[in-house]
MIRO-875737 format. One record per residue: z negated, y, x negated of N, C-alpha, C in turn; residue in three letters. Coordinates in nm, 2 decimals. Each point is the difference from the previous one (the first is absolute). Example, Ala and Ser with C-alpha at 12.3 -4.5 7.8 and 13.67 -1.06 7.14 Angstrom:
- -0.78|-0.57|-1.32|0.00|0.12|0.09|0.00|0.12|-0.09|ALA
- 0.07|0.11|0.04|0.00|0.11|-0.09|-0.08|0.11|0.08|SER
# end
This chain:
- -0.34|-5.74|-3.50|0.07|0.05|0.12|0.14|-0.06|0.00|MET
- 0.03|-0.05|0.12|0.13|-0.07|0.01|0.08|0.09|0.10|SER
- 0.08|0.09|-0.05|0.07|0.09|0.09|0.11|-0.07|0.07|THR
- 0.05|-0.11|-0.05|0.11|-0.08|0.06|-0.05|-0.04|0.14|ALA
- -0.13|-0.03|0.01|-0.06|-0.05|0.13|-0.03|0.12|0.10|SER
- 0.02|0.12|-0.05|-0.03|0.12|0.09|0.12|0.03|0.08|HIS
- 0.02|-0.09|0.10|0.12|0.02|0.09|-0.05|0.03|0.14|ASP
- 0.09|-0.01|0.09|-0.04|0.03|0.14|-0.11|-0.09|0.05|GLU
- 0.01|-0.13|-0.03|-0.11|-0.09|0.04|-0.13|0.03|-0.06|GLN
- 0.00|0.04|-0.12|-0.13|0.04|-0.07|-0.05|0.12|0.07|TRP
- 0.08|0.10|0.03|-0.04|0.12|0.07|-0.06|-0.03|0.14|PHE
- 0.07|-0.08|0.07|-0.05|-0.04|0.14|-0.13|-0.08|-0.01|GLU
- -0.02|-0.08|-0.10|-0.12|-0.07|-0.02|-0.12|0.09|-0.03|ARG
- 0.03|0.09|-0.09|-0.11|0.10|-0.04|-0.03|0.09|0.12|VAL
- 0.10|0.04|0.07|-0.03|0.09|0.12|-0.08|-0.08|0.10|PHE
- 0.04|-0.12|0.03|-0.07|-0.09|0.10|-0.15|-0.02|-0.04|ALA
- -0.02|-0.02|-0.13|-0.13|-0.03|-0.05|-0.09|0.13|-0.01|GLU
- 0.06|0.11|-0.03|-0.08|0.12|-0.04|0.02|0.12|0.09|HIS
- 0.10|0.00|0.09|0.03|0.11|0.08|-0.12|0.06|0.08|GLY
- -0.07|-0.09|0.06|-0.12|0.04|0.08|-0.11|0.06|-0.09|THR
- -0.02|-0.06|-0.11|-0.10|0.05|-0.09|0.03|0.15|-0.05|ALA
- 0.13|0.02|-0.02|0.04|0.14|-0.05|-0.02|0.10|0.11|ILE
- 0.04|-0.04|0.13|-0.02|0.09|0.11|-0.15|0.03|0.01|VAL
- -0.08|-0.10|0.00|-0.15|0.02|0.01|-0.05|0.09|-0.12|ARG
- 0.05|-0.02|-0.12|-0.04|0.08|-0.11|0.03|0.15|0.03|PHE
- 0.11|0.03|0.05|0.04|0.13|0.03|-0.08|0.06|0.11|LEU
- -0.02|-0.08|0.11|-0.07|0.04|0.11|-0.14|0.04|-0.03|TYR
- -0.07|-0.09|-0.08|-0.14|0.02|-0.04|-0.02|0.13|-0.08|ARG
- 0.11|0.04|-0.06|-0.01|0.12|-0.09|0.04|0.12|0.08|ARG
- 0.02|0.00|0.13|0.02|0.11|0.08|0.14|0.03|0.04|GLY
- 0.09|-0.09|-0.02|0.14|0.02|0.04|0.02|-0.02|0.15|ALA
- -0.09|-0.08|0.06|0.00|-0.03|0.14|0.14|-0.02|0.06|TYR
- 0.06|0.09|0.08|0.12|-0.02|0.07|0.12|-0.01|-0.10|SER
- -0.01|0.04|-0.12|0.11|0.00|-0.10|-0.01|-0.13|-0.09|ASP
- -0.10|-0.08|0.02|-0.02|-0.12|-0.09|0.12|-0.09|-0.01|ALA
- 0.06|-0.03|0.12|0.11|-0.09|0.00|0.13|0.06|-0.07|GLU
- 0.02|0.13|0.02|0.11|0.07|-0.07|-0.02|0.00|-0.15|ASP
- -0.13|0.03|-0.04|-0.03|0.01|-0.14|0.02|-0.14|-0.06|LEU
- -0.04|-0.11|0.07|0.01|-0.13|-0.05|0.15|-0.04|-0.02|ALA
- 0.08|0.05|0.09|0.15|-0.02|-0.02|0.05|0.07|-0.13|ALA
- -0.06|0.11|-0.03|0.04|0.07|-0.12|-0.05|-0.08|-0.12|GLU
- -0.12|-0.06|0.01|-0.05|-0.08|-0.11|0.09|-0.12|-0.03|VAL
- 0.05|-0.07|0.11|0.08|-0.11|-0.02|0.14|0.04|-0.04|PHE
- 0.05|0.12|0.03|0.13|0.05|-0.05|-0.01|0.02|-0.15|THR
- -0.11|0.05|-0.04|-0.02|0.02|-0.15|-0.01|-0.14|-0.07|VAL
- -0.06|-0.09|0.07|-0.01|-0.13|-0.06|0.14|-0.06|-0.02|MET
- 0.08|0.01|0.10|0.14|-0.05|-0.01|0.08|0.07|-0.11|TRP
- -0.01|0.13|-0.01|0.07|0.07|-0.10|-0.05|-0.03|-0.14|ARG
- -0.13|-0.03|-0.01|-0.06|-0.02|-0.13|-0.04|-0.15|-0.02|LYS
- 0.07|-0.09|0.07|-0.03|-0.14|0.00|-0.01|-0.06|-0.14|LYS
- 0.07|0.05|-0.09|0.00|-0.06|-0.14|-0.14|0.03|-0.06|ALA
- -0.07|0.10|0.04|-0.13|0.04|-0.05|-0.12|-0.07|0.06|GLU
- 0.03|-0.07|0.11|-0.11|-0.06|0.08|-0.04|-0.13|-0.07|VAL
- -0.12|-0.02|-0.05|-0.04|-0.12|-0.07|-0.02|-0.12|0.10|PRO
- 0.06|-0.11|-0.03|-0.02|-0.12|0.08|-0.14|-0.04|0.01|ASP
- -0.05|-0.03|0.12|-0.14|-0.04|0.02|-0.09|0.12|0.01|GLY
- 0.04|0.12|-0.03|-0.08|0.12|0.01|0.06|0.10|0.09|ALA
- 0.07|-0.05|0.10|0.07|0.10|0.09|-0.09|0.09|0.08|GLU
- -0.11|-0.06|0.05|-0.10|0.08|0.08|-0.06|0.11|-0.08|LEU
- -0.05|-0.02|-0.12|-0.06|0.12|-0.07|0.11|0.10|-0.03|PRO
- 0.12|-0.04|-0.03|0.11|0.09|-0.02|0.03|0.08|0.12|TRP
- 0.00|-0.07|0.12|0.02|0.07|0.13|-0.11|0.10|0.03|LEU
- -0.13|-0.04|-0.03|-0.11|0.09|0.02|0.01|0.13|-0.08|TYR
- 0.04|-0.02|-0.13|0.02|0.11|-0.09|0.11|0.10|0.05|LYS
- 0.11|-0.06|0.04|0.11|0.07|0.06|-0.04|0.07|0.13|THR
- -0.08|-0.07|0.08|-0.04|0.06|0.12|-0.09|0.12|-0.02|ALA
- -0.09|-0.01|-0.10|-0.09|0.11|-0.04|0.08|0.12|-0.05|GLY
- 0.11|-0.02|-0.07|0.08|0.11|-0.05|0.08|0.06|0.12|LEU
- 0.05|-0.08|0.09|0.07|0.04|0.12|-0.09|0.09|0.08|THR
- -0.12|-0.05|0.02|-0.10|0.07|0.08|-0.04|0.14|-0.06|LEU
- -0.01|0.00|-0.13|-0.03|0.13|-0.07|0.11|0.10|0.02|ALA
- 0.12|-0.05|0.00|0.11|0.10|0.03|0.00|0.04|0.14|ASN
- -0.03|-0.09|0.09|-0.01|0.04|0.14|-0.11|0.10|0.03|TRP
- -0.11|-0.02|-0.07|-0.11|0.10|0.02|0.03|0.13|-0.06|TYR
- 0.07|0.00|-0.11|0.04|0.13|-0.06|0.09|0.08|0.09|ARG
- 0.08|-0.07|0.07|0.09|0.06|0.10|-0.08|0.05|0.12|LYS
- -0.10|-0.07|0.04|-0.08|0.03|0.12|-0.11|0.10|-0.04|LYS
- -0.04|0.01|-0.13|-0.10|0.08|-0.05|-0.14|-0.02|0.08|LYS
- -0.03|-0.13|0.01|-0.13|-0.04|0.06|-0.06|-0.11|-0.09|SER
- -0.13|-0.03|0.03|-0.07|-0.10|-0.08|0.00|-0.13|0.08|LEU
- 0.00|-0.11|-0.07|0.01|-0.13|0.07|-0.12|-0.03|0.09|PRO
- -0.12|0.05|-0.04|-0.11|-0.03|0.09|-0.06|0.13|0.06|MET
- 0.09|0.09|0.02|-0.04|0.13|0.05|-0.02|0.00|0.15|GLY
- 0.00|0.11|0.07|-0.02|0.01|0.14|0.12|-0.01|0.08|ASP
- 0.11|-0.05|-0.06|0.13|-0.01|0.07|0.02|-0.13|0.07|ASN
- -0.11|-0.07|0.03|0.00|-0.14|0.06|0.06|0.01|0.14|GLN
- 0.09|-0.09|0.03|0.05|-0.01|0.13|-0.10|-0.04|0.10|GLU
- 0.04|0.00|0.13|-0.09|-0.05|0.11|-0.06|-0.14|-0.03|SER
- -0.12|-0.02|0.04|-0.06|-0.13|-0.01|0.06|-0.10|0.09|LEU
- 0.08|0.05|0.10|0.07|-0.09|0.09|0.08|-0.11|-0.07|ASP
- 0.05|0.03|-0.12|0.09|-0.09|-0.07|-0.08|-0.08|-0.11|SER
- -0.13|0.02|0.00|-0.09|-0.07|-0.10|-0.01|-0.15|0.03|THR
- 0.02|-0.08|-0.10|-0.02|-0.14|0.01|-0.15|-0.03|-0.03|ASP
- -0.08|-0.01|0.10|-0.15|-0.02|-0.03|-0.03|-0.15|-0.04|PHE
- 0.10|-0.08|-0.01|-0.02|-0.14|-0.05|0.02|0.00|-0.15|SER
- 0.05|0.11|-0.06|0.02|0.00|-0.14|-0.12|0.06|-0.07|ASP
- -0.08|-0.08|-0.08|-0.12|0.05|-0.06|0.03|0.12|-0.09|PRO
- 0.11|0.01|-0.06|0.03|0.11|-0.09|0.01|0.13|0.08|ALA
- 0.05|-0.01|0.12|0.00|0.12|0.09|-0.14|0.04|0.04|GLN
- -0.08|-0.10|0.03|-0.14|0.03|0.04|-0.07|0.08|-0.11|LEU
- 0.02|-0.04|-0.13|-0.06|0.07|-0.11|0.03|0.14|0.00|VAL
- 0.13|0.03|0.02|0.05|0.14|0.00|-0.06|0.08|0.11|VAL
- -0.03|-0.07|0.12|-0.06|0.07|0.11|-0.15|0.02|-0.02|GLU
- -0.06|-0.07|-0.08|-0.15|0.02|-0.03|-0.01|0.12|-0.08|ASP
- -0.07|0.10|0.05|-0.01|0.13|-0.07|-0.07|-0.01|-0.13|GLN
- -0.10|-0.08|-0.02|-0.08|-0.01|-0.12|0.09|-0.06|-0.11|GLY
- 0.08|-0.11|0.04|0.09|-0.06|-0.10|0.11|0.09|-0.03|MET
- 0.05|0.07|0.10|0.11|0.09|-0.02|-0.04|0.11|-0.10|ARG
- -0.12|0.05|0.02|-0.05|0.11|-0.09|-0.02|-0.06|-0.14|ALA
- -0.05|-0.12|-0.01|-0.02|-0.06|-0.14|0.14|-0.02|-0.07|ALA
- 0.10|-0.05|0.08|0.13|-0.01|-0.06|0.06|0.13|-0.04|LEU
- -0.02|0.10|0.08|0.06|0.13|-0.03|-0.07|0.07|-0.12|LEU
- -0.12|-0.04|-0.03|-0.07|0.06|-0.11|0.04|-0.06|-0.13|SER
- 0.07|-0.11|0.00|0.05|-0.06|-0.12|0.13|0.07|-0.05|LEU
- 0.03|-0.02|-0.13|0.12|0.06|-0.05|0.12|-0.08|0.06|SER
- 0.11|0.06|0.00|0.12|-0.07|0.06|0.02|-0.13|-0.06|GLU
- -0.01|-0.01|-0.14|0.02|-0.13|-0.06|-0.10|-0.10|0.04|ARG
- -0.13|0.03|0.00|-0.11|-0.09|0.04|0.03|-0.05|0.14|ASP
- 0.03|0.10|0.09|0.03|-0.04|0.14|0.12|-0.10|0.01|ARG
- 0.10|0.03|-0.08|0.12|-0.09|0.01|-0.04|-0.14|-0.06|GLU
- -0.08|-0.01|-0.10|-0.04|-0.13|-0.05|-0.08|-0.07|0.10|ILE
- -0.10|0.06|0.06|-0.08|-0.06|0.11|0.08|-0.05|0.11|ILE
- 0.10|0.08|0.05|0.08|-0.03|0.11|0.10|-0.11|-0.03|LEU
- 0.05|0.00|-0.12|0.09|-0.11|-0.05|-0.07|-0.14|0.00|ALA
- -0.12|0.00|-0.03|-0.08|-0.12|-0.01|-0.05|-0.04|0.14|VAL
- -0.06|0.10|0.07|-0.06|-0.03|0.13|0.11|-0.03|0.11|ALA
- 0.10|0.09|0.01|0.09|-0.01|0.11|0.12|-0.09|-0.04|TRP
- 0.05|0.01|-0.12|0.12|-0.07|-0.03|-0.03|-0.14|-0.07|GLU
- -0.12|-0.02|-0.04|-0.04|-0.13|-0.05|0.05|-0.02|-0.15|GLY
- 0.03|0.11|-0.07|0.04|-0.01|-0.14|-0.12|-0.03|-0.09|LEU
- 0.02|-0.08|-0.09|-0.10|-0.03|-0.10|0.07|-0.05|-0.13|SER
- -0.08|0.00|-0.11|0.05|-0.05|-0.12|0.13|0.06|-0.05|GLY
- 0.09|-0.09|-0.03|0.13|0.04|-0.06|0.08|0.09|0.10|ASN
- -0.01|-0.04|0.13|0.07|0.08|0.10|-0.05|0.15|0.01|ALA
- -0.13|0.01|-0.01|-0.05|0.14|-0.01|0.04|0.07|-0.12|LEU
- 0.00|-0.07|-0.11|0.05|0.06|-0.13|0.14|0.05|0.01|ALA
- 0.09|-0.09|0.06|0.14|0.04|0.01|0.01|0.12|0.10|GLN
- -0.07|0.00|0.10|0.00|0.11|0.10|-0.04|0.13|-0.07|TYR
- -0.10|0.00|-0.08|-0.05|0.12|-0.07|0.08|0.03|-0.12|LEU
- 0.08|-0.09|-0.05|0.08|0.02|-0.12|-0.09|0.00|-0.13|GLY
- -0.10|-0.09|0.00|-0.09|0.00|-0.12|-0.02|-0.15|-0.03|VAL
- -0.07|-0.03|-0.11|-0.04|-0.13|-0.04|-0.10|-0.06|0.10|SER
- -0.01|-0.13|0.00|-0.10|-0.07|0.08|-0.14|0.05|-0.03|ARG
- -0.04|0.01|-0.12|-0.13|0.05|-0.04|-0.03|0.14|0.05|SER
- 0.10|0.09|-0.01|-0.01|0.13|0.04|-0.01|0.01|0.15|ALA
- 0.07|-0.09|0.07|-0.01|0.00|0.15|-0.14|-0.05|0.04|ALA
- -0.05|-0.10|-0.07|-0.14|-0.05|0.03|-0.10|0.11|-0.02|ASP
- 0.01|0.07|-0.11|-0.09|0.11|-0.03|0.01|0.11|0.10|ALA
- 0.12|0.04|0.04|0.02|0.10|0.10|-0.06|-0.04|0.13|ALA
- 0.02|-0.12|0.04|-0.06|-0.05|0.13|-0.15|0.00|-0.01|LEU
- -0.06|-0.04|-0.11|-0.14|0.00|-0.01|-0.06|0.15|0.01|SER
- 0.07|0.09|-0.06|-0.05|0.14|0.00|0.02|0.06|0.15|ARG
- 0.11|-0.04|0.06|0.03|0.05|0.14|-0.10|-0.05|0.09|ALA
- -0.03|-0.13|-0.01|-0.11|-0.06|0.09|-0.13|0.07|-0.02|ARG
- -0.04|0.02|-0.12|-0.13|0.07|-0.03|0.00|0.14|0.06|LYS
- 0.11|0.07|-0.01|0.01|0.14|0.06|-0.01|-0.01|0.15|ARG
- 0.07|-0.10|0.06|-0.01|-0.02|0.14|-0.14|-0.03|0.05|LEU
- -0.07|-0.09|-0.07|-0.14|-0.03|0.03|-0.08|0.13|0.00|GLU
- 0.02|0.08|-0.10|-0.08|0.13|-0.01|0.04|0.09|0.11|GLU
- 0.12|0.01|0.03|0.05|0.09|0.11|-0.06|-0.05|0.14|ALA
- 0.00|-0.13|0.02|-0.06|-0.05|0.12|-0.15|0.03|0.01|ILE
- -0.07|-0.02|-0.11|-0.14|0.04|0.00|-0.02|0.14|0.03|GLU
- 0.08|0.09|-0.06|-0.02|0.14|0.02|0.04|0.04|0.14|ASN
- 0.09|-0.07|0.07|0.03|0.03|0.14|-0.09|-0.06|0.10|ASN
- -0.09|-0.09|-0.04|-0.09|-0.06|0.09|-0.14|0.06|-0.01|THR
- -0.02|0.07|-0.11|-0.14|0.05|-0.02|-0.02|0.14|0.05|SER
# end
């Protein structure tokens, strides 16, 4: 990690490259109208903790921070990320495949039947495109542990889908 390079230009570059991904991450997990405000909080944390952000792994670090920010937001709201508090479908982006998955009742039920950790692993891979070392960094585990967790989560999702379609 080269903290000397973590200056305003670095921040602007990371924001330009990953800002939209963080907003989508938060939106897909139920923040809807608050997603942009929460993303701003994530980037504020990144600036304050810039010495801790690993070079080349900014996105997994941002996802992890976004997850923690979202957890705090939900605790304040006392609601569940995939609960019935969904806003009007008028604002739904039907061109986003991830949003379509959440709108599919069978897939929604399958996702909700998973543990929070399994669901987060599946969504990090499917929606955010994390894999390998990036997934391991996001989860805060070794690469082999991340691979094993992903394998188990996928198996549980397959079982949940079968149970919801039979």
